[in-house]
C-alpha positions as CSV (number, residue, x, y, z in Angstrom):
1,X,27.4,3.3,-32.0
2,X,26.2,6.5,-30.2
3,X,22.6,6.0,-31.6
4,X,22.7,2.7,-30.7
5,X,23.5,3.4,-27.2
6,X,20.9,6.1,-27.0
7,X,18.2,3.5,-28.2
8,X,19.1,1.0,-25.6
9,X,18.7,3.8,-22.8
10,X,15.0,4.6,-24.4
11,X,14.3,1.1,-24.1
12,X,15.5,1.2,-20.3
13,X,18.4,-1.1,-20.7
14,X,20.8,-1.3,-18.2
15,X,24.4,-1.1,-19.6
16,X,25.2,-4.5,-18.5
17,X,22.1,-6.1,-20.6
18,X,22.5,-4.1,-23.9
19,X,24.6,-7.2,-25.0
20,X,23.1,-10.5,-26.4
21,X,26.0,-12.4,-25.9
22,X,26.9,-10.8,-22.6
23,X,23.6,-11.2,-21.1
24,X,23.8,-15.3,-22.1
25,X,26.8,-15.6,-20.3
26,X,25.5,-13.5,-17.5
27,X,22.5,-15.8,-17.3
28,X,24.7,-19.0,-17.2
29,X,26.6,-17.5,-14.4
30,X,23.9,-16.3,-12.4
31,X,21.6,-19.2,-12.6
32,X,24.6,-21.7,-11.7
33,X,23.8,-21.3,-8.3
34,X,20.3,-22.2,-8.8
35,X,21.2,-25.5,-10.8
36,X,23.9,-26.5,-8.5
37,X,21.6,-26.8,-5.3
38,X,17.9,-26.7,-4.3
39,X,16.5,-22.8,-4.0
40,X,15.7,-23.2,-0.1
41,X,13.0,-21.4,1.9
42,X,14.3,-18.4,4.0
43,X,13.2,-18.5,7.4
44,X,14.4,-16.5,10.3
45,X,17.4,-15.3,8.4
46,X,18.4,-19.0,7.7
47,X,18.3,-20.8,4.3
48,X,16.1,-24.0,5.1
49,X,15.1,-27.2,3.5
50,X,11.3,-28.3,3.5
51,X,10.6,-30.0,6.6
52,X,9.2,-32.9,4.4
53,X,12.2,-32.9,2.2
54,X,10.3,-32.3,-1.0
55,X,11.2,-30.2,-3.8
56,X,9.4,-29.1,-7.4
57,X,11.3,-28.6,-10.3
58,X,11.5,-25.2,-12.1
59,X,11.7,-25.1,-15.8
60,X,12.9,-22.6,-18.2
61,X,10.2,-21.1,-20.3
62,X,12.6,-20.6,-23.1
63,X,13.3,-24.3,-23.8
64,X,12.1,-26.0,-20.8
65,X,15.5,-27.4,-19.7
66,X,15.7,-27.6,-15.9
67,X,16.7,-24.6,-13.9
68,X,17.1,-26.5,-10.8
69,X,15.0,-27.6,-7.8
70,X,12.8,-25.8,-5.5
71,X,12.0,-26.3,-1.8
72,X,8.2,-27.5,-1.5
73,X,6.9,-26.1,1.4
74,X,3.7,-26.9,3.4
75,X,2.1,-26.3,6.6
76,X,4.9,-27.0,8.8
77,X,7.4,-24.7,6.9
78,X,4.7,-22.1,7.0
79,X,4.3,-22.5,10.7
80,X,8.2,-22.1,11.1
81,X,8.3,-19.1,9.1
82,X,5.1,-17.6,10.9
83,X,6.8,-18.0,14.2
84,X,10.1,-16.5,13.2
85,X,7.8,-13.4,12.0
86,X,6.2,-13.5,15.2
87,X,9.2,-13.6,17.1
88,X,10.6,-10.7,15.2
89,X,7.5,-8.5,15.1
90,X,8.0,-6.9,18.7
91,X,11.2,-5.5,17.9
92,X,10.7,-4.6,14.5
93,X,7.5,-3.0,15.1
94,X,8.9,-0.8,18.2
95,X,11.8,0.4,15.8
96,X,11.2,4.2,15.1
97,X,9.9,5.1,11.6
98,X,13.5,6.8,11.0
99,X,15.2,3.6,11.9
100,X,13.0,1.6,9.4
101,X,13.8,4.4,6.8
102,X,17.5,4.0,7.2
103,X,17.4,0.3,6.5
104,X,14.9,0.1,4.0
105,X,17.0,2.8,1.9
106,X,19.9,0.6,2.6
107,X,17.9,-2.2,1.4
108,X,17.2,-0.2,-1.9
109,X,21.0,0.3,-2.3
110,X,21.7,-3.3,-2.0
111,X,19.0,-4.1,-4.9
112,X,20.4,-1.2,-7.2
113,X,23.9,-2.9,-6.8
114,X,22.4,-6.1,-7.7
115,X,20.5,-4.5,-10.5
116,X,22.3,-6.6,-13.4
117,X,21.8,-9.8,-11.9
118,X,18.0,-9.4,-10.7
119,X,17.4,-8.2,-14.4
120,X,19.0,-11.5,-15.6
121,X,17.6,-13.9,-13.2
122,X,14.0,-12.6,-13.8
123,X,14.3,-12.6,-17.4
124,X,15.3,-16.1,-17.7
125,X,13.1,-17.3,-15.1
126,X,10.0,-15.7,-16.3
127,X,10.5,-15.3,-20.3
128,X,10.0,-11.7,-20.0
129,X,12.4,-9.9,-22.1
130,X,15.2,-8.1,-20.9
131,X,14.1,-4.9,-22.7
132,X,11.3,-4.6,-19.7
133,X,13.0,-6.7,-17.0
134,X,16.1,-4.4,-16.9
135,X,13.9,-1.7,-14.8
136,X,12.9,-4.6,-12.6
137,X,15.5,-3.7,-9.8
138,X,15.4,0.1,-10.5
139,X,11.1,-0.1,-9.9
140,X,11.6,-2.6,-7.0
141,X,14.4,-0.2,-5.5
142,X,11.9,3.1,-6.1
143,X,9.3,0.9,-4.3
144,X,11.5,0.6,-1.2
145,X,12.8,4.1,-1.0
146,X,9.0,5.7,-1.6
147,X,7.8,3.9,1.6
148,X,10.7,4.3,3.2
149,X,10.4,8.0,3.2
150,X,6.8,7.7,4.8
151,X,8.1,5.4,7.4
152,X,8.7,8.1,9.9
153,X,4.9,9.4,9.5
154,X,3.4,6.3,9.2
155,X,2.1,5.8,12.6
156,X,0.3,9.3,12.2
157,X,-3.2,10.2,12.5
158,X,-5.7,13.2,12.6
159,X,-7.0,15.6,15.3
160,X,-10.6,15.7,15.4
161,X,-11.7,18.0,18.1
162,X,-15.3,18.0,19.2
163,X,-16.9,20.8,21.8
164,X,-15.9,18.6,24.6
165,X,-13.4,16.3,23.9
166,X,-10.0,16.3,21.9
167,X,-9.8,13.2,19.6
168,X,-6.7,11.9,17.9
169,X,-6.2,9.2,16.0
170,X,-2.6,7.0,15.4
171,X,-1.8,3.7,13.9
172,X,0.3,0.6,14.8
173,X,1.7,-2.1,12.7
174,X,-1.0,-4.9,12.3
175,X,1.5,-7.8,13.2
176,X,2.9,-10.7,10.8
177,X,1.3,-10.6,7.3
178,X,1.5,-12.9,4.7
179,X,2.3,-11.8,0.9
180,X,1.7,-14.1,-2.2
181,X,3.0,-12.9,-5.0
182,X,2.2,-13.7,-8.7
183,X,4.8,-14.9,-11.8
184,X,4.3,-12.3,-14.2
185,X,6.6,-9.6,-12.8
186,X,7.7,-11.1,-9.5
187,X,10.3,-9.2,-8.4
188,X,8.7,-5.6,-8.7
189,X,5.4,-6.8,-7.5
190,X,7.1,-8.2,-4.5
191,X,8.8,-5.2,-3.4
192,X,5.3,-3.3,-4.3
193,X,3.8,-5.2,-1.3
194,X,6.5,-6.0,1.1
195,X,8.1,-2.6,1.1
196,X,5.1,-0.9,2.7
197,X,4.8,-3.8,5.2
198,X,8.0,-3.4,6.4
199,X,7.7,0.6,6.7
200,X,4.5,0.0,8.5
201,X,6.5,-2.2,11.4
202,X,5.1,-5.3,10.2
203,X,7.0,-8.6,9.3
204,X,6.4,-10.9,6.5
205,X,6.2,-14.4,5.2
206,X,6.4,-14.0,1.5
207,X,5.0,-17.0,-0.8
208,X,6.3,-16.5,-4.4
209,X,4.6,-17.9,-7.7
210,X,6.0,-21.3,-8.1
211,X,6.4,-20.6,-11.7
212,X,9.1,-17.7,-11.1
213,X,10.6,-18.7,-7.7
214,X,14.0,-17.3,-8.0
215,X,14.0,-13.5,-7.3
216,X,12.2,-13.8,-4.5
217,X,15.5,-15.2,-2.6
218,X,17.2,-12.4,-4.4
219,X,15.2,-10.1,-2.5
220,X,15.4,-11.5,0.7
221,X,19.2,-11.7,0.3
222,X,19.4,-8.0,-0.6
223,X,17.3,-7.3,2.6
224,X,19.6,-9.4,4.8
225,X,22.8,-7.9,3.5
226,X,21.2,-4.3,4.1
227,X,20.8,-5.1,7.9
228,X,17.0,-6.4,8.0
229,X,16.8,-8.2,11.0
230,X,16.4,-12.1,10.9
231,X,12.7,-12.9,10.8
232,X,11.6,-9.6,9.5
233,X,11.2,-11.3,6.2
234,X,10.7,-15.0,5.3
235,X,10.3,-16.6,2.4
236,X,8.6,-19.9,2.0
237,X,8.3,-21.7,-1.3
238,X,5.5,-23.9,-2.8
239,X,2.4,-24.3,-4.2
240,X,-0.5,-22.5,-3.8
241,X,-3.0,-25.4,-2.4
242,X,-0.2,-26.6,0.0
243,X,2.0,-23.5,1.2
244,X,-0.3,-20.7,-0.1
245,X,-3.4,-22.3,1.8
246,X,-1.3,-22.7,5.1
247,X,-0.3,-19.2,5.1
248,X,-4.0,-17.9,4.4
249,X,-5.0,-20.1,7.4
250,X,-2.4,-19.6,9.9
251,X,-3.7,-17.8,13.1
252,X,-0.5,-15.7,13.7
253,X,-0.8,-14.3,10.0
254,X,-2.8,-11.3,10.7
255,X,-3.6,-10.0,6.8
256,X,-2.7,-11.5,3.3
257,X,-1.7,-9.3,0.5
258,X,-2.5,-11.0,-2.9
259,X,-1.8,-10.5,-6.7
260,X,-3.3,-12.8,-8.9
261,X,-6.2,-14.5,-10.8
262,X,-9.8,-13.6,-9.3
263,X,-10.8,-17.2,-8.3
264,X,-7.7,-17.9,-6.3
265,X,-8.4,-14.6,-4.9
266,X,-11.9,-16.0,-3.7
267,X,-10.5,-19.2,-2.6
268,X,-8.1,-16.9,-0.5
269,X,-10.6,-15.1,1.3
270,X,-12.9,-18.2,2.4
271,X,-9.5,-19.9,3.8
272,X,-9.0,-16.9,5.8
273,X,-12.3,-16.2,7.0
274,X,-12.2,-18.6,10.2
275,X,-9.4,-16.5,11.4
276,X,-11.2,-13.0,10.6
277,X,-8.0,-12.0,8.1
278,X,-8.0,-9.1,6.7
279,X,-7.3,-9.3,2.7
280,X,-6.0,-7.1,-0.1
281,X,-6.4,-8.4,-3.2
282,X,-5.1,-7.2,-6.9
283,X,-6.8,-9.5,-9.2
284,X,-7.7,-9.9,-12.9
285,X,-8.8,-7.4,-15.6
286,X,-10.0,-7.3,-19.1
287,X,-9.2,-3.7,-19.3
288,X,-10.8,-1.5,-22.2
289,X,-9.0,1.0,-24.2
290,X,-11.5,3.5,-25.8
291,X,-10.3,5.2,-28.9
292,X,-12.7,8.2,-30.0
293,X,-12.5,9.5,-33.8
294,X,-11.2,12.7,-32.2
295,X,-8.1,11.3,-30.7
296,X,-4.5,11.8,-31.8
297,X,-4.3,8.7,-33.4
298,X,-0.4,8.4,-33.5
299,X,-0.2,8.4,-29.6
300,X,-3.3,6.4,-29.4
301,X,-1.7,3.8,-31.9
302,X,1.4,3.4,-29.8
303,X,-0.4,3.1,-26.4
304,X,-2.5,0.5,-27.6
305,X,0.4,-1.5,-29.4
306,X,2.6,-0.9,-26.1
307,X,0.0,-1.8,-23.4
308,X,-0.9,-5.3,-24.7
309,X,2.5,-6.4,-26.3
310,X,4.6,-5.3,-23.5
311,X,5.5,-7.6,-20.7
312,X,4.1,-10.5,-22.9
313,X,1.0,-9.4,-22.5
314,X,1.0,-10.8,-19.1
315,X,0.1,-7.9,-17.0
316,X,-3.3,-7.0,-15.0
317,X,-3.4,-3.5,-16.5
318,X,-2.8,-4.5,-20.1
319,X,-5.4,-2.9,-22.3
320,X,-6.9,-6.2,-24.0
321,X,-10.0,-4.6,-25.2
322,X,-9.5,-2.3,-27.7
323,X,-12.7,-0.3,-28.3
324,X,-12.8,2.1,-31.5
325,X,-15.2,4.3,-32.7
326,X,-17.1,2.9,-36.0
327,X,-15.9,5.8,-38.5
328,X,-12.2,5.0,-37.7
329,X,-12.4,1.3,-36.5
330,X,-11.2,-0.3,-39.9
331,X,-8.4,2.2,-40.3
332,X,-7.2,2.0,-36.8
333,X,-7.3,-1.9,-36.7
334,X,-5.6,-2.0,-40.0
335,X,-2.7,0.2,-38.4
336,X,-2.6,-2.2,-35.5
337,X,-2.5,-5.2,-37.5
338,X,0.5,-3.7,-39.2
339,X,2.3,-3.3,-35.7
340,X,1.4,-6.8,-34.6
341,X,3.0,-8.0,-37.4
342,X,6.3,-6.2,-37.0
343,X,6.3,-6.7,-33.1
344,X,9.7,-8.9,-32.8
345,X,9.5,-12.1,-30.7
346,X,13.0,-13.5,-30.1
347,X,15.0,-15.0,-27.0
348,X,14.0,-12.9,-23.9
349,X,17.7,-12.0,-23.3
350,X,18.2,-10.4,-26.6
351,X,17.8,-6.5,-26.2
352,X,15.9,-6.3,-29.5
353,X,13.4,-9.0,-28.7
354,X,9.8,-7.3,-27.5
355,X,7.7,-10.6,-26.8
356,X,9.7,-13.7,-25.3
357,X,7.9,-16.9,-24.4
358,X,5.1,-17.3,-21.8
359,X,5.7,-18.3,-18.5
360,X,4.5,-21.9,-18.4
361,X,3.3,-24.7,-20.9
362,X,-0.1,-24.7,-19.0
363,X,-0.5,-20.9,-19.5
364,X,0.8,-21.2,-23.0
365,X,-1.6,-23.5,-23.9
366,X,-4.3,-21.6,-22.4
367,X,-3.7,-18.4,-24.7
368,X,-2.9,-20.2,-27.7
369,X,-6.9,-21.9,-27.2
370,X,-8.0,-18.6,-27.7
371,X,-7.2,-18.3,-31.0
372,X,-9.7,-21.5,-31.8
373,X,-11.9,-19.9,-29.6
374,X,-12.0,-16.6,-31.4
375,X,-12.6,-18.4,-35.1
376,X,-14.9,-20.7,-33.4
377,X,-16.9,-17.5,-32.4
378,X,-16.6,-16.0,-35.7
379,X,-14.0,-13.4,-35.3
380,X,-10.9,-12.7,-37.6
381,X,-7.2,-13.4,-36.2
382,X,-4.5,-11.9,-37.2
383,X,-1.4,-13.2,-35.9
384,X,2.4,-11.6,-35.6
385,X,5.4,-13.0,-37.0
386,X,6.7,-16.1,-34.9
387,X,10.7,-16.3,-34.1
388,X,12.0,-18.6,-36.6
389,X,14.9,-19.9,-34.1
390,X,12.5,-20.3,-31.1
391,X,13.3,-23.7,-29.6
392,X,10.7,-26.4,-29.8
393,X,10.2,-27.1,-26.0
394,X,9.7,-23.5,-25.2
395,X,6.5,-21.7,-24.4
396,X,6.1,-19.5,-27.7
397,X,3.3,-17.9,-29.3
398,X,3.1,-14.7,-31.0
399,X,1.5,-11.2,-30.9
400,X,-2.0,-11.5,-32.1
401,X,-5.2,-8.9,-32.9
402,X,-8.5,-10.3,-33.0
403,X,-11.1,-7.9,-35.1
404,X,-14.8,-9.1,-36.0
405,X,-15.5,-9.2,-32.3
406,X,-18.7,-8.6,-30.5
407,X,-18.8,-7.4,-26.5
408,X,-20.2,-11.0,-25.2
409,X,-18.0,-13.1,-27.1
410,X,-15.6,-15.0,-24.9
411,X,-12.4,-13.4,-26.4
412,X,-14.0,-10.1,-25.3
413,X,-15.2,-11.0,-21.8
414,X,-12.1,-13.6,-20.4
415,X,-9.0,-12.6,-19.2
416,X,-6.7,-14.2,-21.9
417,X,-3.2,-12.7,-20.0
418,X,-1.2,-13.0,-23.0
419,X,-0.3,-10.8,-26.2
420,X,-3.9,-11.1,-27.4
421,X,-5.8,-7.8,-28.3
422,X,-9.4,-7.9,-28.8
423,X,-10.8,-5.2,-31.0
424,X,-14.8,-3.9,-30.9
425,X,-16.3,-1.4,-32.7
426,X,-18.6,1.2,-30.9
427,X,-21.4,3.8,-32.2
428,X,-20.8,6.7,-29.6
429,X,-20.1,7.7,-26.2
430,X,-23.0,5.8,-24.4
431,X,-22.2,2.6,-26.6
432,X,-18.6,2.8,-25.5
433,X,-19.4,3.2,-21.6
434,X,-22.0,0.5,-22.0
435,X,-19.5,-2.1,-23.8
436,X,-16.5,-1.1,-21.5
437,X,-18.5,-2.0,-18.2
438,X,-20.1,-4.9,-19.6
439,X,-17.4,-7.5,-18.0
440,X,-16.9,-9.1,-14.5
441,X,-13.8,-6.9,-14.2
442,X,-12.9,-3.3,-13.4
443,X,-9.4,-3.0,-12.5
444,X,-8.4,-0.3,-15.4
445,X,-9.4,2.1,-18.4
446,X,-7.9,4.1,-21.0
447,X,-9.7,6.9,-22.6
448,X,-8.3,8.7,-26.0
449,X,-10.1,11.9,-26.6
450,X,-9.4,15.5,-27.5
451,X,-12.6,16.7,-25.9
452,X,-12.1,17.5,-22.4
453,X,-15.6,17.2,-21.2
454,X,-16.0,14.0,-22.9
455,X,-12.9,12.7,-21.1
456,X,-14.4,13.5,-17.7
457,X,-17.8,12.3,-18.6
458,X,-16.6,8.8,-19.8
459,X,-14.0,8.5,-16.9
460,X,-16.8,9.1,-14.2
461,X,-19.3,6.4,-16.0
462,X,-16.6,3.7,-16.1
463,X,-16.7,1.4,-13.3
464,X,-13.0,0.5,-12.9
465,X,-10.6,1.3,-10.1
466,X,-8.3,3.2,-12.4
467,X,-8.2,5.5,-15.5
468,X,-6.0,6.9,-17.8
469,X,-6.9,9.8,-20.2
470,X,-5.0,10.1,-23.2
471,X,-1.9,7.9,-21.7
472,X,-0.6,4.2,-21.1
473,X,-0.5,3.0,-17.9
474,X,2.2,5.4,-15.9
475,X,2.5,4.4,-12.5
476,X,2.4,7.5,-9.7
477,X,3.5,6.0,-6.5
478,X,1.3,8.1,-4.2
479,X,-1.8,7.4,-5.8
480,X,-4.2,4.6,-5.4
481,X,-4.1,1.3,-7.1
482,X,-6.4,-1.2,-7.3
483,X,-9.9,-2.5,-9.0
484,X,-13.6,-2.9,-8.4
485,X,-15.9,-5.9,-9.1
486,X,-14.1,-9.3,-9.7
487,X,-10.4,-7.1,-10.2
488,X,-9.9,-6.7,-6.5
489,X,-10.3,-5.7,-2.9
490,X,-8.6,-2.5,-1.3
491,X,-5.9,0.1,-2.8
492,X,-2.0,-0.2,-2.8
493,X,-0.1,2.8,-3.0
494,X,0.6,6.1,-0.9
495,X,-1.2,6.0,2.5
496,X,-3.5,3.5,1.0
497,X,-1.2,0.7,1.9
498,X,-0.6,1.9,5.3
499,X,-4.3,1.7,6.0
500,X,-4.2,-2.1,5.2
501,X,-0.8,-2.9,7.0
502,X,-1.8,-0.8,10.1
503,X,-4.8,-0.8,12.8
504,X,-6.2,2.7,13.1
505,X,-6.9,3.7,17.3
506,X,-8.8,6.9,18.3
507,X,-7.8,8.4,21.7
508,X,-10.7,11.0,23.2
509,X,-9.3,12.9,25.8
510,X,-12.1,14.8,27.8
511,X,-12.0,18.7,28.2
512,X,-13.9,18.2,31.9
513,X,-16.8,20.5,30.4
514,X,-19.2,17.7,29.3
515,X,-22.3,16.6,31.2
516,X,-21.9,12.9,32.7
517,X,-25.3,11.8,33.6
518,X,-25.8,10.7,37.3
519,X,-27.4,7.3,38.4
520,X,-28.4,6.1,41.4
521,X,-27.8,9.3,43.5
């Protein structure tokens, strides 16, 4: 039993989520509220039905059963939320950084008090396994604490003296902002966007993804219980083409922070252009992991498998392209294939499962279609072991390795966003760099080598916003997070988040020693 408990802790599982039967019972309990009555918007601190009265159905990715109805917002609901955010902005932005710090730390406390509920609901709503979702609340609370501690200095600037003037900069909150978050790890990613906005003094209208709407309300409830004033954080549910578009076009919303597909980011940028809206995009990726023949093979193997098969492969930073030096390609891919067949697929609330159902039937169909594409392109598809007891109407797939691929194949160019890894051989350093950069994306990249000079050379040559050397994705909150090319605009993390949510002002004070030209004398 002690060894089992240690394994649970190593997997990141909370004590409450370490038992499958208990998790199933907890899910029935926590999901009952969403089945009993529609999930409503939260506008100005009040649960609110859509002005139209419309709702949409939320289906379980596990077996297709009905989880409940969700308010379907449109322009009227967004307008009400934007008005509430505008009304709350003056008071919230006028609070001192210390006051905002105290409230946001309390939000983190409330999140942790509801950690088990958040984990269970997130897992059931998204299909992500509890092995990884057990840390959803913990990571969300960490985001709030990180930016809470920086709230007192958020408005600080620089002293920039010149010979005859003293210049100093300061920052102030930009105003009400829109936050549009994705469906893959919705709770954590929501806090990653919302916490710095609140710390900066902005008010927020949050439009969560319609495929995973539930934990957005849990976050807003936690914030309200922590004493966040009404109207500071509002939630409007709905579809991208209605609620999302209304949010990106609303004149009172000064900025849009969006996480999702590159094509959607392009549409949002166009929709926000007439109101000159500031945008921050974290978009898609086709991230390479480059394994040289001098790498630590065991650690590289662990990282490669983890970064594609954790979180169902539905993560923007997954290393979905495996570039392996020719001299070790066959052996390394054989070992990855062995691991692929052994990765357990199962019920997302089972602590032993690694891969659960994908988020939605449409997405599942897309991911599965790439198996046919790979075969048609002449590649070899190695499929993992399916869950024998998988419900028929769930969105089930298996971990997959594709070998025999070339760099320009669709499977090596397009973002699949599932547990699918495409392996491509390379001859040497220059070839690896060329292949790695030969995509429309540039979010993240991973390098495995024991040669320090090579690590620096390759890292500098890769066209990506984030590089990890001899490591999987290990997020450090003060560092910049974001991509190049079609992978995004702007950076999150540390002070970079405040640069987005705040306006910078320069004040120049004359020392009364500079010359002023005299005209008309």
